[in-house]
BAZA-12104 format. One record per residue (C-alpha): x negated, y negated, z. Coordinates in steps of 0.001 Angstrom, whole numbers, padded with zeros to 6 digits, always signed. Example, Ala and Ser with C-alpha at 12.3 -4.5 7.8 and 13.67 -1.06 7.14 Angstrom:
residues 2
{rec {-012300, +004500, +007800}}
{rec {-013670, +001060, +007140}}
***
This chain:
residues 206
{rec {-090195, -114902, +098448}}
{rec {-093396, -113323, +096885}}
{rec {-093533, -112371, +092982}}
{rec {-094140, -108936, +091943}}
{rec {-096617, -108591, +089296}}
{rec {-097116, -105493, +087409}}
{rec {-100590, -105510, +086429}}
{rec {-101977, -102463, +084646}}
{rec {-105422, -101216, +085260}}
{rec {-106841, -100168, +082150}}
{rec {-105744, -103404, +080618}}
{rec {-105054, -106240, +083186}}
{rec {-103013, -108614, +081039}}
{rec {-105036, -112189, +081414}}
{rec {-101669, -114260, +081722}}
{rec {-100733, -112038, +084629}}
{rec {-104273, -112337, +086176}}
{rec {-104597, -116144, +086174}}
{rec {-101169, -116004, +087549}}
{rec {-102631, -114422, +091137}}
{rec {-106124, -116568, +090896}}
{rec {-103755, -119998, +090590}}
{rec {-102186, -118328, +093706}}
{rec {-105107, -117330, +095407}}
{rec {-106808, -121166, +094581}}
{rec {-103682, -122689, +096136}}
{rec {-104482, -121211, +099389}}
{rec {-101556, -118051, +098912}}
{rec {-101543, -114721, +099948}}
{rec {-101362, -111191, +098234}}
{rec {-101043, -107793, +098742}}
{rec {-103214, -106205, +096031}}
{rec {-104472, -102349, +094634}}
{rec {-107916, -100972, +095496}}
{rec {-109436, -097450, +095089}}
{rec {-108233, -096840, +098078}}
{rec {-104771, -098376, +100237}}
{rec {-103098, -101464, +099118}}
{rec {-104659, -104369, +100623}}
{rec {-103955, -108120, +101924}}
{rec {-106115, -110766, +100834}}
{rec {-106946, -114397, +099946}}
{rec {-109384, -116976, +098959}}
{rec {-111958, -116531, +101836}}
{rec {-113062, -120238, +101257}}
{rec {-109849, -121442, +102325}}
{rec {-109557, -121382, +106073}}
{rec {-105401, -122188, +106088}}
{rec {-105080, -118989, +103923}}
{rec {-107096, -116967, +106420}}
{rec {-105396, -118405, +109623}}
{rec {-101833, -117142, +107633}}
{rec {-103399, -113704, +107715}}
{rec {-104572, -113646, +111324}}
{rec {-101243, -114877, +112105}}
{rec {-099429, -112032, +110219}}
{rec {-101947, -109342, +111915}}
{rec {-101228, -111250, +115620}}
{rec {-104272, -111878, +115731}}
{rec {-107309, -114724, +116612}}
{rec {-109191, -115629, +113477}}
{rec {-112242, -115676, +114735}}
{rec {-111593, -112176, +116102}}
{rec {-110663, -110536, +112634}}
{rec {-112766, -107837, +111492}}
{rec {-112311, -108309, +107462}}
{rec {-113835, -107333, +104758}}
{rec {-115149, -109327, +101786}}
{rec {-113971, -107448, +098260}}
{rec {-117004, -108435, +095697}}
{rec {-117012, -107945, +092225}}
{rec {-120718, -106481, +092454}}
{rec {-123505, -106900, +094444}}
{rec {-124545, -109917, +092604}}
{rec {-122791, -111551, +095810}}
{rec {-124266, -110123, +098301}}
{rec {-127090, -113258, +098823}}
{rec {-124524, -115868, +099138}}
{rec {-123206, -113740, +102298}}
{rec {-126047, -111338, +103287}}
{rec {-129193, -111600, +104888}}
{rec {-132723, -110159, +102832}}
{rec {-132106, -106108, +103102}}
{rec {-134883, -103906, +102492}}
{rec {-134925, -101879, +099133}}
{rec {-133620, -098322, +101105}}
{rec {-130132, -100187, +102033}}
{rec {-130188, -101104, +098652}}
{rec {-130238, -098024, +097188}}
{rec {-127595, -096987, +099246}}
{rec {-125102, -099880, +098022}}
{rec {-126153, -099122, +094587}}
{rec {-125785, -095806, +094693}}
{rec {-122127, -095728, +096354}}
{rec {-120662, -098934, +094828}}
{rec {-117994, -099475, +093129}}
{rec {-116614, -097104, +095239}}
{rec {-114465, -096247, +098394}}
{rec {-116625, -097876, +101111}}
{rec {-116834, -100487, +103164}}
{rec {-120373, -101681, +104353}}
{rec {-121110, -103632, +107742}}
{rec {-123999, -105625, +106539}}
{rec {-126175, -108519, +108506}}
{rec {-124542, -111826, +107776}}
{rec {-126402, -115028, +106724}}
{rec {-126148, -118860, +107609}}
{rec {-123538, -119362, +104381}}
{rec {-121038, -117351, +105606}}
{rec {-117707, -119438, +104930}}
{rec {-116610, -121482, +108149}}
{rec {-113967, -119205, +109881}}
{rec {-116536, -116378, +109808}}
{rec {-119777, -118464, +110894}}
{rec {-120188, -117002, +114297}}
{rec {-120344, -113223, +112508}}
{rec {-123471, -111786, +112926}}
{rec {-122434, -109061, +110185}}
{rec {-120065, -108710, +107528}}
{rec {-118018, -106042, +105984}}
{rec {-118545, -105377, +102161}}
{rec {-116149, -103875, +099694}}
{rec {-116806, -103310, +095869}}
{rec {-113549, -101065, +094841}}
{rec {-113711, -099141, +092034}}
{rec {-110421, -100540, +090450}}
{rec {-110163, -102726, +087661}}
{rec {-107622, -105280, +088728}}
{rec {-108679, -106245, +091886}}
{rec {-112248, -106592, +090242}}
{rec {-110705, -108769, +087461}}
{rec {-109239, -110950, +089876}}
{rec {-112307, -111459, +092132}}
{rec {-114349, -112416, +088966}}
{rec {-111979, -114782, +087482}}
{rec {-111375, -116317, +091162}}
{rec {-115133, -116887, +091339}}
{rec {-115706, -115779, +094823}}
{rec {-114517, -112698, +097148}}
{rec {-111253, -112480, +098593}}
{rec {-111119, -111379, +102175}}
{rec {-109587, -107921, +102646}}
{rec {-107315, -106263, +105148}}
{rec {-105253, -103154, +104749}}
{rec {-101537, -103160, +104814}}
{rec {-100976, -100344, +107847}}
{rec {-097700, -099190, +108540}}
{rec {-096031, -098868, +111966}}
{rec {-095151, -095065, +111160}}
{rec {-097550, -093124, +112698}}
{rec {-097285, -090185, +110405}}
{rec {-097738, -091916, +107093}}
{rec {-100140, -094796, +107915}}
{rec {-100730, -096575, +104508}}
{rec {-097594, -096751, +102217}}
{rec {-098453, -095636, +098691}}
{rec {-095281, -097532, +096387}}
{rec {-095678, -101001, +095379}}
{rec {-091962, -101207, +095352}}
{rec {-091820, -100129, +098993}}
{rec {-094737, -102477, +100006}}
{rec {-092819, -105764, +098334}}
{rec {-089736, -104735, +100148}}
{rec {-091538, -104920, +103265}}
{rec {-093926, -107627, +102629}}
{rec {-091748, -110052, +100124}}
{rec {-091165, -112746, +102777}}
{rec {-094908, -112693, +104323}}
{rec {-096891, -113390, +101235}}
{rec {-097182, -115314, +097830}}
{rec {-097751, -112362, +095076}}
{rec {-097245, -108415, +095310}}
{rec {-099055, -106779, +092448}}
{rec {-097591, -103694, +091313}}
{rec {-100948, -101779, +090432}}
{rec {-099259, -098072, +090386}}
{rec {-099156, -095692, +093546}}
{rec {-101933, -096564, +096081}}
{rec {-103772, -093854, +098040}}
{rec {-102583, -093319, +101996}}
{rec {-106597, -093184, +102691}}
{rec {-108414, -096022, +103923}}
{rec {-111981, -096783, +102405}}
{rec {-115512, -094963, +104625}}
{rec {-116598, -097908, +106763}}
{rec {-120802, -097565, +107136}}
{rec {-123237, -099438, +109277}}
{rec {-125833, -100522, +107246}}
{rec {-127180, -103544, +109503}}
{rec {-128679, -101562, +112460}}
{rec {-132274, -098902, +111727}}
{rec {-130026, -095888, +110429}}
{rec {-126806, -095769, +108494}}
{rec {-123960, -094991, +110888}}
{rec {-120838, -093912, +109698}}
{rec {-117850, -095913, +111828}}
{rec {-115074, -094362, +109892}}
{rec {-114344, -091214, +107929}}
{rec {-112467, -092361, +105229}}
{rec {-111870, -091640, +101149}}
{rec {-115470, -091875, +100540}}
{rec {-117837, -089075, +100607}}
{rec {-120190, -089306, +103771}}
{rec {-122472, -086788, +102472}}
{rec {-124066, -089402, +100480}}
{rec {-126047, -091121, +103175}}
***
C-alpha cells in the first residue's frame, strides 16, 4: 500500500522530499501535484518502473507518449537536439508554466525512448515537483491520472486519488487540491508551432 505524504508547496519539507526521491531511485512510482492536474511518474532512467506505468495505463512502453518533467531548461540539451533561437525564446517565455512542448529528441534519450523522434518536455510552475526533480538529479516521466468519469476527466482531491491509487503506486503526495484542466500541448518539432491540445496554458502567446 502506498504512503500518503503531505508536502507544502510554499515550504517543502526536505525530509519528505528525500522520502519521495529515495522511492524514485529504487524504481518506485509516485503521484504528485503539478501546476495543472496530478501526475503519475517515475525516474526516466529506470526501465522497470517505466514498464510498470505502461502496464497500469494498458499500453506497450514503446507506444507511450509521456512527457519528461524537468527542473528547468538546463536539462534540455540532455534529451533534445539543438534548437534555434526562436524556439528557445518561446520556451523561455512560457516556462515554468502549464505547457507541454514537443521537441526533437536526440541520441541520449533513455533506453526505453531510443526509437522516439520527439520528446514532450514539461517544466511545471509547482515548487513540490520542482524540488523533487532537482533532488533526483534527472527528469521524471509524467503521465496524467485520468478519471473514467466522462464528466470529470481529472480527480482534484488528493485523498480521493490516494483511495483509488493506493495499491498501484508507492507514494501519493498531498500537495493540496489540483486543477482539472491539463496542460496545453505545443508541437515545436516542426517549422511553425502547432497547438496539439488546448489546455490551461494561454495559447495566444505563440
